[in-house]
Each structure stands twice: as C-alpha cells, then as structure tokens.
N, CA, C, O and the ligand as a Tripos MOL2 file, in Angstrom:
@<TRIPOS>MOLECULE
protein
  281   279    71     0     0
PROTEIN
NO_CHARGES

@<TRIPOS>ATOM
      1 N          55.1840   64.4700  133.1140 N.3       1 MET1
      2 CA         56.5120   64.5030  132.4740 C.3       1 MET1
      3 C          56.7700   65.8690  131.8370 C.2       1 MET1
      4 O          56.0100   66.3380  130.9900 O.2       1 MET1
      5 N          57.8230   66.4650  132.2560 N.am      2 ALA2
      6 CA         58.1500   67.7950  131.7380 C.3       2 ALA2
      7 C          58.7390   67.6940  130.3390 C.2       2 ALA2
      8 O          59.5750   66.8400  130.0420 O.2       2 ALA2
      9 N          58.2720   68.5860  129.5110 N.am      3 LYS3
     10 CA         58.8240   68.6240  128.1510 C.3       3 LYS3
     11 C          60.2340   69.2060  128.1730 C.2       3 LYS3
     12 O          60.5720   70.0620  128.9910 O.2       3 LYS3
     13 N          61.0030   68.7290  127.2860 N.am      4 ASN4
     14 CA         62.3500   69.3130  127.1630 C.3       4 ASN4
     15 C          62.2360   70.7450  126.6510 C.2       4 ASN4
     16 O          61.6420   71.0090  125.6050 O.2       4 ASN4
     17 N          62.7980   71.6200  127.3880 N.am      5 LYS5
     18 CA         62.7600   73.0370  127.0180 C.3       5 LYS5
     19 C          63.8960   73.3370  126.0390 C.2       5 LYS5
     20 O          65.0640   73.0160  126.2590 O.2       5 LYS5
     21 N          63.4900   73.9500  124.9860 N.am      6 ILE6
     22 CA         64.5380   74.3440  124.0210 C.3       6 ILE6
     23 C          64.8460   75.8220  124.2510 C.2       6 ILE6
     24 O          63.9820   76.6840  124.0940 O.2       6 ILE6
     25 N          66.0480   76.0860  124.6110 N.am      7 VAL7
     26 CA         66.4490   77.4660  124.8960 C.3       7 VAL7
     27 C          67.3970   77.9390  123.7980 C.2       7 VAL7
     28 O          68.4420   77.3490  123.5260 O.2       7 VAL7
     29 N          66.9760   79.0150  123.2000 N.am      8 TYR8
     30 CA         67.8440   79.5860  122.1750 C.3       8 TYR8
     31 C          68.7190   80.6530  122.8220 C.2       8 TYR8
     32 O          68.2450   81.7460  123.1340 O.2       8 TYR8
     33 N          69.9220   80.3550  123.0110 N.am      9 GLU9
     34 CA         70.8230   81.3470  123.5950 C.3       9 GLU9
     35 C          71.3770   82.2460  122.5010 C.2       9 GLU9
     36 O          71.7440   81.7810  121.4220 O.2       9 GLU9
     37 N          71.4290   83.5170  122.7900 N.am     10 PRO10
     38 CA         72.0350   84.4040  121.7900 C.3      10 PRO10
     39 C          73.4940   84.0280  121.5830 C.2      10 PRO10
     40 O          74.2270   83.7160  122.5210 O.2      10 PRO10
     41 N          73.8730   84.0710  120.3430 N.am     11 LYS11
     42 CA         75.2410   83.7040  120.0050 C.3      11 LYS11
     43 C          76.2100   84.6640  120.6880 C.2      11 LYS11
     44 O          76.0890   85.8840  120.5680 O.2      11 LYS11
     45 N          77.1540   84.0980  121.3920 N.am     12 LYS12
     46 CA         78.1340   84.9580  122.0690 C.3      12 LYS12
     47 C          79.2360   85.3340  121.0810 C.2      12 LYS12
     48 O          79.7630   84.5050  120.3390 O.2      12 LYS12
     49 N          79.5480   86.6030  121.1110 N.am     13 LEU13
     50 CA         80.5860   87.0890  120.2060 C.3      13 LEU13
     51 C          81.9690   86.7460  120.7550 C.2      13 LEU13
     52 O          82.2340   86.8410  121.9530 O.2      13 LEU13
     53 N          82.8020   86.3600  119.8660 N.am     14 THR14
     54 CA         84.1800   86.1130  120.2750 C.3      14 THR14
     55 C          84.9010   87.4530  120.3990 C.2      14 THR14
     56 O          84.4190   88.4780  119.9160 O.2      14 THR14
     57 N          86.0310   87.4300  121.0360 N.am     15 PHE15
     58 CA         86.8210   88.6460  121.2070 C.3      15 PHE15
     59 C          87.1570   89.2670  119.8510 C.2      15 PHE15
     60 O          87.1110   90.4840  119.6720 O.2      15 PHE15
     61 N          87.4930   88.4000  118.9150 N.am     16 LYS16
     62 CA         87.8730   88.8620  117.5790 C.3      16 LYS16
     63 C          86.7010   89.5580  116.8920 C.2      16 LYS16
     64 O          86.8760   90.5840  116.2340 O.2      16 LYS16
     65 N          85.4930   88.9860  117.0520 N.am     17 GLU17
     66 CA         84.3100   89.5850  116.4340 C.3      17 GLU17
     67 C          83.9970   90.9340  117.0530 C.2      17 GLU17
     68 O          83.6180   91.8710  116.3500 O.2      17 GLU17
     69 N          84.1530   91.0400  118.3720 N.am     18 LYS18
     70 CA         83.9190   92.3190  119.0440 C.3      18 LYS18
     71 C          84.8820   93.3890  118.5330 C.2      18 LYS18
     72 O          84.5010   94.5330  118.2830 O.2      18 LYS18
     73 N          86.1250   92.9840  118.3910 N.am     19 ARG19
     74 CA         87.1360   93.9280  117.8860 C.3      19 ARG19
     75 C          86.7660   94.4240  116.4940 C.2      19 ARG19
     76 O          86.9250   95.6030  116.1780 O.2      19 ARG19
     77 N          86.2670   93.5000  115.6630 N.am     20 MET20
     78 CA         85.8820   93.8630  114.3000 C.3      20 MET20
     79 C          84.7360   94.8610  114.2950 C.2      20 MET20
     80 O          84.7210   95.7950  113.4920 O.2      20 MET20
     81 N          83.7760   94.6640  115.1920 N.am     21 ILE21
     82 CA         82.6210   95.5630  115.2800 C.3      21 ILE21
     83 C          83.0700   96.9510  115.7360 C.2      21 ILE21
     84 O          82.6480   97.9600  115.1710 O.2      21 ILE21
     85 N          83.9120   96.9980  116.7420 N.am     22 VAL22
     86 CA         84.4180   98.2800  117.2450 C.3      22 VAL22
     87 C          85.1630   99.0190  116.1340 C.2      22 VAL22
     88 O          85.0110  100.2280  115.9580 O.2      22 VAL22
     89 N          85.9590   98.2750  115.4040 N.am     23 LYS23
     90 CA         86.7340   98.8690  114.3190 C.3      23 LYS23
     91 C          85.8140   99.4350  113.2340 C.2      23 LYS23
     92 O          86.0470  100.5270  112.7150 O.2      23 LYS23
     93 N          84.7740   98.6800  112.9030 N.am     24 ALA24
     94 CA         83.8260   99.1200  111.8720 C.3      24 ALA24
     95 C          83.0830  100.3690  112.3230 C.2      24 ALA24
     96 O          82.8450  101.2780  111.5280 O.2      24 ALA24
     97 N          82.7170  100.4120  113.5970 N.am     25 GLN25
     98 CA         82.0070  101.5830  114.1160 C.3      25 GLN25
     99 C          82.9030  102.8130  114.1210 C.2      25 GLN25
    100 O          82.4570  103.9230  113.8330 O.2      25 GLN25
    101 N          84.1630  102.6030  114.4490 N.am     26 LYS26
    102 CA         85.1180  103.7200  114.4250 C.3      26 LYS26
    103 C          85.2280  104.2940  113.0280 C.2      26 LYS26
    104 O          85.2560  105.5120  112.8480 O.2      26 LYS26
    105 N          85.2900  103.4160  112.0410 N.am     27 ASN27
    106 CA         85.3890  103.8700  110.6570 C.3      27 ASN27
    107 C          84.1660  104.6670  110.2490 C.2      27 ASN27
    108 O          84.2660  105.6080  109.4600 O.2      27 ASN27
    109 N          83.0160  104.2960  110.7800 N.am     28 LEU28
    110 CA         81.7670  104.9590  110.4140 C.3      28 LEU28
    111 C          81.6160  106.3140  111.0850 C.2      28 LEU28
    112 O          81.1740  107.2750  110.4560 O.2      28 LEU28
    113 N          81.9830  106.3940  112.3630 N.am     29 PHE29
    114 CA         81.6160  107.5850  113.1290 C.3      29 PHE29
    115 C          82.7590  108.5470  113.4250 C.2      29 PHE29
    116 O          82.5150  109.7230  113.6930 O.2      29 PHE29
    117 N          83.9910  108.0770  113.3830 N.am     30 SER30
    118 CA         85.0730  108.9790  113.7580 C.3      30 SER30
    119 C          85.8070  109.5370  112.5440 C.2      30 SER30
    120 O          86.8920  110.1070  112.6590 O.2      30 SER30
    121 N          85.1970  109.3610  111.3960 N.am     31 ASP31
    122 CA         85.8210  109.8990  110.1880 C.3      31 ASP31
    123 C          85.4870  111.3790  110.0740 C.2      31 ASP31
    124 O          84.3680  111.7420  109.7120 O.2      31 ASP31
    125 N          86.4510  112.2280  110.3830 N.am     32 LYS32
    126 CA         86.2030  113.6700  110.3970 C.3      32 LYS32
    127 C          86.4230  114.3080  109.0210 C.2      32 LYS32
    128 O          86.0880  115.4710  108.7990 O.2      32 LYS32
    129 N          86.9790  113.5390  108.1250 N.am     33 GLU33
    130 CA         87.2450  114.0510  106.7750 C.3      33 GLU33
    131 C          85.9140  114.3800  106.0870 C.2      33 GLU33
    132 O          85.0800  113.4940  105.9050 O.2      33 GLU33
    133 N          85.7120  115.6390  105.7060 N.am     34 PRO34
    134 CA         84.4390  115.9460  105.0620 C.3      34 PRO34
    135 C          84.3550  115.3090  103.6730 C.2      34 PRO34
    136 O          85.3310  115.2810  102.9230 O.2      34 PRO34
    137 N          83.1940  114.8130  103.3630 N.am     35 GLU35
    138 CA         83.0230  114.1950  102.0510 C.3      35 GLU35
    139 C          82.8660  115.2660  100.9860 C.2      35 GLU35
    140 O          82.2490  116.3080  101.2110 O.2      35 GLU35
    141 N          83.4330  114.9890   99.8310 N.am     36 MET36
    142 CA         83.3950  115.9530   98.7400 C.3      36 MET36
    143 C          82.8350  115.2840   97.4850 C.2      36 MET36
    144 O          82.9100  114.0670   97.3170 O.2      36 MET36
    145 N          82.2910  116.0890   96.6400 N.am     37 TRP37
    146 CA         81.9350  115.6100   95.3080 C.3      37 TRP37
    147 C          82.6270  116.5190   94.3010 C.2      37 TRP37
    148 O          82.8190  117.7110   94.5440 O.2      37 TRP37
    149 N          82.9860  115.9500   93.2000 N.am     38 GLU38
    150 CA         83.7540  116.7190   92.2200 C.3      38 GLU38
    151 C          82.9860  116.8730   90.9170 C.2      38 GLU38
    152 O          82.1700  116.0310   90.5440 O.2      38 GLU38
    153 N          83.2680  117.9500   90.2550 N.am     39 HIS39
    154 CA         82.6450  118.1850   88.9480 C.3      39 HIS39
    155 C          83.5410  119.1040   88.1360 C.2      39 HIS39
    156 O          84.4250  119.7680   88.6780 O.2      39 HIS39
    157 N          83.3050  119.1340   86.8530 N.am     40 TYR40
    158 CA         84.0110  120.1110   86.0350 C.3      40 TYR40
    159 C          83.1930  121.3840   86.0770 C.2      40 TYR40
    160 O          82.0550  121.4250   85.6080 O.2      40 TYR40
    161 N          83.7810  122.4140   86.6400 N.am     41 CYS41
    162 CA         83.0540  123.6580   86.8240 C.3      41 CYS41
    163 C          83.1320  124.5110   85.5630 C.2      41 CYS41
    164 O          84.2150  124.8760   85.1080 O.2      41 CYS41
    165 N          81.9660  124.8180   85.0100 N.am     42 GLU42
    166 CA         81.9080  125.6200   83.7830 C.3      42 GLU42
    167 C          82.3810  127.0540   84.0450 C.2      42 GLU42
    168 O          82.9630  127.6870   83.1650 O.2      42 GLU42
    169 N          82.1340  127.5550   85.2320 N.am     43 GLU43
    170 CA         82.5130  128.9240   85.5760 C.3      43 GLU43
    171 C          84.0150  129.0720   85.7530 C.2      43 GLU43
    172 O          84.6240  130.0200   85.2590 O.2      43 GLU43
    173 N          84.5960  128.1250   86.4630 N.am     44 GLU44
    174 CA         86.0220  128.2070   86.7860 C.3      44 GLU44
    175 C          86.8990  127.5150   85.7490 C.2      44 GLU44
    176 O          88.1220  127.6500   85.7720 O.2      44 GLU44
    177 N          86.2730  126.7770   84.8440 N.am     45 LYS45
    178 CA         86.9740  126.0330   83.7940 C.3      45 LYS45
    179 C          88.0110  125.0660   84.3780 C.2      45 LYS45
    180 O          89.1060  124.8980   83.8410 O.2      45 LYS45
    181 N          87.6350  124.4480   85.4770 N.am     46 THR46
    182 CA         88.5240  123.4750   86.1060 C.3      46 THR46
    183 C          87.7170  122.5060   86.9710 C.2      46 THR46
    184 O          86.5370  122.7290   87.2420 O.2      46 THR46
    185 N          88.3720  121.4370   87.3940 N.am     47 GLU47
    186 CA         87.7360  120.4930   88.3170 C.3      47 GLU47
    187 C          87.6190  121.1480   89.6850 C.2      47 GLU47
    188 O          88.5950  121.6880   90.2060 O.2      47 GLU47
    189 N          86.4350  121.0990   90.2610 N.am     48 MET48
    190 CA         86.2210  121.6830   91.5710 C.3      48 MET48
    191 C          85.6650  120.6300   92.5150 C.2      48 MET48
    192 O          84.7970  119.8400   92.1440 O.2      48 MET48
    193 N          86.1750  120.6290   93.7360 N.am     49 ALA49
    194 CA         85.6330  119.7580   94.7740 C.3      49 ALA49
    195 C          84.7600  120.5930   95.6930 C.2      49 ALA49
    196 O          85.1800  121.6400   96.1870 O.2      49 ALA49
    197 N          83.5440  120.1200   95.9160 N.am     50 VAL50
    198 CA         82.5790  120.8480   96.7290 C.3      50 VAL50
    199 C          82.1170  119.9340   97.8650 C.2      50 VAL50
    200 O          81.9860  118.7240   97.6860 O.2      50 VAL50
    201 N          81.8760  120.5240   99.0250 N.am     51 GLY51
    202 CA         81.4110  119.7440  100.1770 C.3      51 GLY51
    203 C          80.1200  119.0150   99.8720 C.2      51 GLY51
    204 O          79.2190  119.5410   99.2180 O.2      51 GLY51
    205 N          80.0550  117.7790  100.3690 N.am     52 LYS52
    206 CA         78.8740  116.9390  100.1560 C.3      52 LYS52
    207 C          77.6030  117.6570  100.5850 C.2      52 LYS52
    208 O          77.5260  118.2050  101.6840 O.2      52 LYS52
    209 N          76.6140  117.6460   99.7110 N.am     53 GLY53
    210 CA         75.3210  118.2490  100.0380 C.3      53 GLY53
    211 C          75.2630  119.7440   99.7970 C.2      53 GLY53
    212 O          74.2240  120.3750   99.9910 O.2      53 GLY53
    213 N          76.4090  120.3200   99.3640 N.am     54 GLU54
    214 CA         76.4220  121.7580   99.1200 C.3      54 GLU54
    215 C          76.4940  122.0320   97.6260 C.2      54 GLU54
    216 O          77.1210  121.2760   96.8830 O.2      54 GLU54
    217 N          75.8530  123.1140   97.1820 N.am     55 PRO55
    218 CA         75.9890  123.4840   95.7780 C.3      55 PRO55
    219 C          77.3330  124.1540   95.5300 C.2      55 PRO55
    220 O          77.9510  124.6940   96.4480 O.2      55 PRO55
    221 N          77.7710  124.1120   94.2960 N.am     56 CYS56
    222 CA         79.0320  124.7580   93.9420 C.3      56 CYS56
    223 C          78.9180  126.2610   94.1270 C.2      56 CYS56
    224 O          77.9260  126.8590   93.7100 O.2      56 CYS56
    225 N          79.9130  126.8810   94.7450 N.am     57 ASN57
    226 CA         79.9140  128.3350   94.9730 C.3      57 ASN57
    227 C          80.0150  129.1190   93.6730 C.2      57 ASN57
    228 O          79.6030  130.2770   93.6030 O.2      57 ASN57
    229 N          80.5670  128.4790   92.6420 N.am     58 TRP58
    230 CA         80.8460  129.2060   91.4150 C.3      58 TRP58
    231 C          79.7320  129.0790   90.3790 C.2      58 TRP58
    232 O          79.2270  130.0770   89.8650 O.2      58 TRP58
    233 N          79.3580  127.8370   90.0840 N.am     59 CYS59
    234 CA         78.3550  127.6520   89.0310 C.3      59 CYS59
    235 C          76.9760  127.3050   89.5830 C.2      59 CYS59
    236 O          75.9940  127.2970   88.8420 O.2      59 CYS59
    237 N          76.9000  127.0180   90.8940 N.am     60 GLY60
    238 CA         75.6040  126.7420   91.5170 C.3      60 GLY60
    239 C          75.0990  125.3330   91.3020 C.2      60 GLY60
    240 O          73.9900  125.0020   91.7190 O.2      60 GLY60
    241 N          75.9010  124.4910   90.6530 N.am     61 LYS61
    242 CA         75.4870  123.1080   90.4220 C.3      61 LYS61
    243 C          75.4700  122.3270   91.7200 C.2      61 LYS61
    244 O          76.2550  122.5840   92.6340 O.2      61 LYS61
    245 N          74.5530  121.3620   91.7820 N.am     62 LYS62
    246 CA         74.5070  120.4550   92.9170 C.3      62 LYS62
    247 C          74.9580  119.0890   92.4450 C.2      62 LYS62
    248 O          74.9860  118.7900   91.2510 O.2      62 LYS62
    249 N          75.3090  118.2750   93.4180 N.am     63 GLU63
    250 CA         75.7730  116.9270   93.0850 C.3      63 GLU63
    251 C          74.7320  116.1740   92.2500 C.2      63 GLU63
    252 O          75.0700  115.4740   91.2960 O.2      63 GLU63
    253 N          73.4620  116.3320   92.6300 N.am     64 GLU64
    254 CA         72.3880  115.6230   91.9220 C.3      64 GLU64
    255 C          72.2950  116.0760   90.4680 C.2      64 GLU64
    256 O          71.9320  115.2910   89.5920 O.2      64 GLU64
    257 N          72.6270  117.3560   90.2120 N.am     65 ASP65
    258 CA         72.5470  117.8900   88.8580 C.3      65 ASP65
    259 C          73.6830  117.3840   87.9890 C.2      65 ASP65
    260 O          73.6480  117.5030   86.7640 O.2      65 ASP65
    261 N          74.6790  116.8220   88.6320 N.am     66 CYS66
    262 CA         75.9410  116.5870   87.9530 C.3      66 CYS66
    263 C          76.4610  115.1700   88.1450 C.2      66 CYS66
    264 O          77.6640  114.9670   88.3100 O.2      66 CYS66
    265 N          75.5710  114.1940   88.1250 N.am     67 GLU67
    266 CA         75.9850  112.8340   88.3940 C.3      67 GLU67
    267 C          76.9370  112.2820   87.3390 C.2      67 GLU67
    268 O          77.8000  111.4540   87.6300 O.2      67 GLU67
    269 N          76.7620  112.7560   86.1090 N.am     68 SER68
    270 CA         77.6010  112.2510   85.0260 C.3      68 SER68
    271 C          79.0150  112.8440   85.0600 C.2      68 SER68
    272 O          79.9320  112.3300   84.4200 O.2      68 SER68
    273 N          79.1710  113.9300   85.8160 N.am     69 CYS69
    274 CA         80.4630  114.6220   85.8350 C.3      69 CYS69
    275 C          81.5220  113.8980   86.6720 C.2      69 CYS69
    276 O          82.7170  114.0150   86.4010 O.2      69 CYS69
    277 N          81.0890  113.1620   87.6720 N.am     70 SER70
    278 CA         82.0610  112.5990   88.5900 C.3      70 SER70
    279 C          82.5660  111.2360   88.1680 C.2      70 SER70
    280 O          83.3950  110.6440   88.8590 O.2      70 SER70
    281 ZN         80.9210  124.4920   89.7050 Zn       71 ZN71
@<TRIPOS>BOND
     1     1     2 1
     2     2     3 1
     3     3     4 2
     4     3     5 am
     5     5     6 1
     6     6     7 1
     7     7     8 2
     8     7     9 am
     9     9    10 1
    10    10    11 1
    11    11    12 2
    12    11    13 am
    13    13    14 1
    14    14    15 1
    15    15    16 2
    16    15    17 am
    17    17    18 1
    18    18    19 1
    19    19    20 2
    20    19    21 am
    21    21    22 1
    22    22    23 1
    23    23    24 2
    24    23    25 am
    25    25    26 1
    26    26    27 1
    27    27    28 2
    28    27    29 am
    29    29    30 1
    30    30    31 1
    31    31    32 2
    32    31    33 am
    33    33    34 1
    34    34    35 1
    35    35    36 2
    36    35    37 am
    37    37    38 1
    38    38    39 1
    39    39    40 2
    40    39    41 am
    41    41    42 1
    42    42    43 1
    43    43    44 2
    44    43    45 am
    45    45    46 1
    46    46    47 1
    47    47    48 2
    48    47    49 am
    49    49    50 1
    50    50    51 1
    51    51    52 2
    52    51    53 am
    53    53    54 1
    54    54    55 1
    55    55    56 2
    56    55    57 am
    57    57    58 1
    58    58    59 1
    59    59    60 2
    60    59    61 am
    61    61    62 1
    62    62    63 1
    63    63    64 2
    64    63    65 am
    65    65    66 1
    66    66    67 1
    67    67    68 2
    68    67    69 am
    69    69    70 1
    70    70    71 1
    71    71    72 2
    72    71    73 am
    73    73    74 1
    74    74    75 1
    75    75    76 2
    76    75    77 am
    77    77    78 1
    78    78    79 1
    79    79    80 2
    80    79    81 am
    81    81    82 1
    82    82    83 1
    83    83    84 2
    84    83    85 am
    85    85    86 1
    86    86    87 1
    87    87    88 2
    88    87    89 am
    89    89    90 1
    90    90    91 1
    91    91    92 2
    92    91    93 am
    93    93    94 1
    94    94    95 1
    95    95    96 2
    96    95    97 am
    97    97    98 1
    98    98    99 1
    99    99   100 2
   100    99   101 am
   101   101   102 1
   102   102   103 1
   103   103   104 2
   104   103   105 am
   105   105   106 1
   106   106   107 1
   107   107   108 2
   108   107   109 am
   109   109   110 1
   110   110   111 1
   111   111   112 2
   112   111   113 am
   113   113   114 1
   114   114   115 1
   115   115   116 2
   116   115   117 am
   117   117   118 1
   118   118   119 1
   119   119   120 2
   120   119   121 am
   121   121   122 1
   122   122   123 1
   123   123   124 2
   124   123   125 am
   125   125   126 1
   126   126   127 1
   127   127   128 2
   128   127   129 am
   129   129   130 1
   130   130   131 1
   131   131   132 2
   132   131   133 am
   133   133   134 1
   134   134   135 1
   135   135   136 2
   136   135   137 am
   137   137   138 1
   138   138   139 1
   139   139   140 2
   140   139   141 am
   141   141   142 1
   142   142   143 1
   143   143   144 2
   144   143   145 am
   145   145   146 1
   146   146   147 1
   147   147   148 2
   148   147   149 am
   149   149   150 1
   150   150   151 1
   151   151   152 2
   152   151   153 am
   153   153   154 1
   154   154   155 1
   155   155   156 2
   156   155   157 am
   157   157   158 1
   158   158   159 1
   159   159   160 2
   160   159   161 am
   161   161   162 1
   162   162   163 1
   163   163   164 2
   164   163   165 am
   165   165   166 1
   166   166   167 1
   167   167   168 2
   168   167   169 am
   169   169   170 1
   170   170   171 1
   171   171   172 2
   172   171   173 am
   173   173   174 1
   174   174   175 1
   175   175   176 2
   176   175   177 am
   177   177   178 1
   178   178   179 1
   179   179   180 2
   180   179   181 am
   181   181   182 1
   182   182   183 1
   183   183   184 2
   184   183   185 am
   185   185   186 1
   186   186   187 1
   187   187   188 2
   188   187   189 am
   189   189   190 1
   190   190   191 1
   191   191   192 2
   192   191   193 am
   193   193   194 1
   194   194   195 1
   195   195   196 2
   196   195   197 am
   197   197   198 1
   198   198   199 1
   199   199   200 2
   200   199   201 am
   201   201   202 1
   202   202   203 1
   203   203   204 2
   204   203   205 am
   205   205   206 1
   206   206   207 1
   207   207   208 2
   208   207   209 am
   209   209   210 1
   210   210   211 1
   211   211   212 2
   212   211   213 am
   213   213   214 1
   214   214   215 1
   215   215   216 2
   216   215   217 am
   217   217   218 1
   218   218   219 1
   219   219   220 2
   220   219   221 am
   221   221   222 1
   222   222   223 1
   223   223   224 2
   224   223   225 am
   225   225   226 1
   226   226   227 1
   227   227   228 2
   228   227   229 am
   229   229   230 1
   230   230   231 1
   231   231   232 2
   232   231   233 am
   233   233   234 1
   234   234   235 1
   235   235   236 2
   236   235   237 am
   237   237   238 1
   238   238   239 1
   239   239   240 2
   240   239   241 am
   241   241   242 1
   242   242   243 1
   243   243   244 2
   244   243   245 am
   245   245   246 1
   246   246   247 1
   247   247   248 2
   248   247   249 am
   249   249   250 1
   250   250   251 1
   251   251   252 2
   252   251   253 am
   253   253   254 1
   254   254   255 1
   255   255   256 2
   256   255   257 am
   257   257   258 1
   258   258   259 1
   259   259   260 2
   260   259   261 am
   261   261   262 1
   262   262   263 1
   263   263   264 2
   264   263   265 am
   265   265   266 1
   266   266   267 1
   267   267   268 2
   268   267   269 am
   269   269   270 1
   270   270   271 1
   271   271   272 2
   272   271   273 am
   273   273   274 1
   274   274   275 1
   275   275   276 2
   276   275   277 am
   277   277   278 1
   278   278   279 1
   279   279   280 2
@<TRIPOS>SUBSTRUCTURE
     1 MET1         2 RESIDUE 1 A MET
     2 ALA2         6 RESIDUE 1 A ALA
     3 LYS3        10 RESIDUE 1 A LYS
     4 ASN4        14 RESIDUE 1 A ASN
     5 LYS5        18 RESIDUE 1 A LYS
     6 ILE6        22 RESIDUE 1 A ILE
     7 VAL7        26 RESIDUE 1 A VAL
     8 TYR8        30 RESIDUE 1 A TYR
     9 GLU9        34 RESIDUE 1 A GLU
    10 PRO10       38 RESIDUE 1 A PRO
    11 LYS11       42 RESIDUE 1 A LYS
    12 LYS12       46 RESIDUE 1 A LYS
    13 LEU13       50 RESIDUE 1 A LEU
    14 THR14       54 RESIDUE 1 A THR
    15 PHE15       58 RESIDUE 1 A PHE
    16 LYS16       62 RESIDUE 1 A LYS
    17 GLU17       66 RESIDUE 1 A GLU
    18 LYS18       70 RESIDUE 1 A LYS
    19 ARG19       74 RESIDUE 1 A ARG
    20 MET20       78 RESIDUE 1 A MET
    21 ILE21       82 RESIDUE 1 A ILE
    22 VAL22       86 RESIDUE 1 A VAL
    23 LYS23       90 RESIDUE 1 A LYS
    24 ALA24       94 RESIDUE 1 A ALA
    25 GLN25       98 RESIDUE 1 A GLN
    26 LYS26      102 RESIDUE 1 A LYS
    27 ASN27      106 RESIDUE 1 A ASN
    28 LEU28      110 RESIDUE 1 A LEU
    29 PHE29      114 RESIDUE 1 A PHE
    30 SER30      118 RESIDUE 1 A SER
    31 ASP31      122 RESIDUE 1 A ASP
    32 LYS32      126 RESIDUE 1 A LYS
    33 GLU33      130 RESIDUE 1 A GLU
    34 PRO34      134 RESIDUE 1 A PRO
    35 GLU35      138 RESIDUE 1 A GLU
    36 MET36      142 RESIDUE 1 A MET
    37 TRP37      146 RESIDUE 1 A TRP
    38 GLU38      150 RESIDUE 1 A GLU
    39 HIS39      154 RESIDUE 1 A HIS
    40 TYR40      158 RESIDUE 1 A TYR
    41 CYS41      162 RESIDUE 1 A CYS
    42 GLU42      166 RESIDUE 1 A GLU
    43 GLU43      170 RESIDUE 1 A GLU
    44 GLU44      174 RESIDUE 1 A GLU
    45 LYS45      178 RESIDUE 1 A LYS
    46 THR46      182 RESIDUE 1 A THR
    47 GLU47      186 RESIDUE 1 A GLU
    48 MET48      190 RESIDUE 1 A MET
    49 ALA49      194 RESIDUE 1 A ALA
    50 VAL50      198 RESIDUE 1 A VAL
    51 GLY51      202 RESIDUE 1 A GLY
    52 LYS52      206 RESIDUE 1 A LYS
    53 GLY53      210 RESIDUE 1 A GLY
    54 GLU54      214 RESIDUE 1 A GLU
    55 PRO55      218 RESIDUE 1 A PRO
    56 CYS56      222 RESIDUE 1 A CYS
    57 ASN57      226 RESIDUE 1 A ASN
    58 TRP58      230 RESIDUE 1 A TRP
    59 CYS59      234 RESIDUE 1 A CYS
    60 GLY60      238 RESIDUE 1 A GLY
    61 LYS61      242 RESIDUE 1 A LYS
    62 LYS62      246 RESIDUE 1 A LYS
    63 GLU63      250 RESIDUE 1 A GLU
    64 GLU64      254 RESIDUE 1 A GLU
    65 ASP65      258 RESIDUE 1 A ASP
    66 CYS66      262 RESIDUE 1 A CYS
    67 GLU67      266 RESIDUE 1 A GLU
    68 SER68      270 RESIDUE 1 A SER
    69 CYS69      274 RESIDUE 1 A CYS
    70 SER70      278 RESIDUE 1 A SER
    71 ZN71       281 GROUP 0 **** ****
C-alpha cells in the first residue's frame, strides 16, 4: 500500500502580488535621487545638505559625527 504523498507546492503569486513586488523593486533600485544628510555647518553658518557617505566640504564633518544635528 502506497503512502499518501504530501506535496508542498510553492504558493503561487497572484497577479496583484506580482505587481506589488515589481513596484517595490522599482522603488528600491530606480531611485536616482542621491541621498543627502543635513547638518548645521559651523563654517558656513547655515544648514548644509551633503551627499550620503561624504564628509562636508566646508567643515569636514561626517554624518556619523553629526547624528544629533539632523
Ligand atoms: Zn559642514
């Protein structure tokens, strides 16, 4: 007597779920807007936005140095 085989089929995604995944991936990868971090620059005496991961051109501060500023 053959045992009943239990087959776990992978859950099939509905059309709506696929659309949601594509949309989420687009948001993650096609965002060309460069990320910025802001701080009050002591050198320029104003709020400065600096590219993510880059130190400030004026005062040399990095985002990590200035977490309380943002
Ligand atoms: Zn600065």
